N, C-alpha and C positions, 0 to 999 in steps of 0.2 A: 403312436410312434411316428417321429418325423423321418423324412427320407435323408439318407446319408448324402451330404453335398457332393462328395467325390463321385458317388454312383450317378447322381443326377447329371453332373458335368460330363461324365463318361458317356451317358446315353445321348447327350445333346451334341457330342462331338461328331464331325463328319463320318468317322469310321463307325461310331456307335449307331448313328442314324442309318448308315448303309446296311448294317446287319439287323437293325430293328425293323426296317421296312419289310423285308421278306418274311420275317417271323410274324408280323402283324397280318400280312396278306395270307400266310399259311393258316393262322388262327381264324381269320375272317372267312376263309373258304369253307369252313365247317358249318357256317350259319345258313347255307343255302337250304331253301325249303324244297325237299326232294319230292314231295307228294303232289306238286302242283299239276303235273300232267296226268290226265285221266286216260290211261292206255287200255285199249282193247286189242289184243294181239291174237289173231286167228280165233281159236276156240276159247281163249282165255279172256273172260269178261273183265271189265274195269274194276269190279269189286274184288275179283280173285287176284288180279294183278296188284292191287293195293295191298292185299295180304302178303303177297310175295315180296313187295318192296319193303314192307315193315319188317319182315323176317330178315331181309338182306341188311337193312340198317342196324339190326340188333346184333349182327355178327361181328367178329373181331378182325375183319379183313380191311379196315380202314387203312389208308395207304402208308402213312409213316407212324410208327416204325414197323408195322406189320409186313410191308412189302419192300422195305429199303433199310439198309444199314448205314445210310449216309445222313449226316446232319448239315453239311455244307455243300453237298453235291449228291445227286441220286446215283451213287456208284459205289462199288466195292474196290475201286481202282484209283483212289485219291481224287484228284481233279480231272483225271482222264475219263474217257467214256467207260461205261460198264463193260465188264468182260462178258464173253458169250455165255459162260455158265451162270452168271448173275441174271442175265436176261432170260435164259432158259428157265431158271428157278421161278422168276416172277410169272412167266407165261404158264408154267405148270401149276403154280398156286392159284392163279385166276381161273384157269380151266377147272381145277378141282373145286373151287368155290362155287362156280356155276353149276357143276354137276351135283354137288352136295345140296345146293338150294333146290334144284329141279327134282331131285329124288330119283330112285331107281325106276327103270322102264318108263321114263317120262316121255310124253308126246313131244314132237318137234316144236309145237307152239309153246309148250311149257318151258322147254329149253331156251327158246328165244326170249320169252318173258323173263326167265331167270337171269339170263346173261345181261339183259337190259337193266334189271333191278340191281345186279351187282355193280354194273358200271355207274348207275345213278347214285347208289349208296356211297360210292367213292367220290362223287362230285364230277364225274365225267359227262361231257355233253355229246349227244348223238349228232353227228355232222354229215356223214356221207354213207351212201349205200351203192355198191357196184358189184356186178357179176363178171367174173373173169374166166374165160375158157381154160380148161386144164390141159396144158401142153404136154404133160407127162403121161396122160391117158388118151383114150380115143375121144372123138368129137362129141361123144354122148355124156361128157362130164364137164362140170364147171365148179367154181367156188364162189360163194356169195360172201362179200365182206361188209360187215357193219362196223364203221369206223367212228371211234369216240376220241374227243380231245379232252385231255386232263391237264389242268395247270401243273406244270412241272414242279413248282414249289411244294406241291403236296407230298412229294417224295423226300424233301429235304428242307426243313423249316428255316434254316439259316443260309439258304442257297442264293447268294447274290447274283450269280450268273444266270439263275432261273428268271431273273427280271429281263434278261436279254433274249434267251431262248425259252420262250414262255410255255410251250406245250409239249407234252408227251402224247403220242397217238397210240391207241389201242385198237387193234382189229380183232373182232370176234368173227371167226371164219367157219362157215358151213359148207360142206361139200354137197353137190347136187347131181343126182343121177337123172339126166334129162329124159331118158326113155320112160322111166317109172315116175318121174316128177317127185323124187324122194330126196329129202334133205337129211343131213347128219352133221351134228356138231363135231367139228374137226380139231380146231386149235384156237388159241389166243396168242396174238403177236403184239408185243410192246416195242415201240421204237422211240428212244429218247432223242430229243433235239440236242444239237451241239454244233461244233465247228463245221461239220459236213452239211449242215442245213437245218433250218427251223421251219416247220410247217405253218402255212397260212390258213387259218380256220375259215376266213371269209371266202377265199378263193376256192377252197376245197368243198365248201358246203353245196350239197345238191338235194338236201331235204330241208323243209321249213323248220325254223327254230321251234323247239318243243315237240317235234314229231316223235312218234313211236315207231319202232322198227316193224317191218312186215316183209313177207316173202312175196315178190311181185309175180 
């Protein structure tokens, strides 16, 4: 069968190309080879982590449409930023996926390995690690943030504005009891780029490309 000339002309028009480009980038983002890094995370061997990564990739939490109801923008609010409830729902889903993958009574190393596997199965890149004192509690507590950068177009395949504001950042946050040197998976926090600012992956990076997360 031949291609309808009207469809072909439409796809070649400036507007058609404008919408075709993010869709092609969205489709291309799924071709990443996720298993290239050989992670050993605490007591989790490289072989065991690879099994966790395979299980993560087999699940149905790929970003669009599983974590977004947007086609043209990663939002439940039209072309405006996502509402608080929308962000909260995504954060809850991701945290639930990590815990589901880790399994009940999982060690902290397995929780960290599972969180990394979920992020990598979505195509997110590990970029930054930082420990922040917990101002709400005494000086014996802090939170450890593992920050991932995810191409924003993954949330909305026809998102033209995602070519301008490229990345969504996702923080996997563990609380730390300094006295006991004990960690606990606390929350996942997703922050979409937009008019208020777009994160710069290169400036934010403080871990080598392809690194695996670890508690320092």
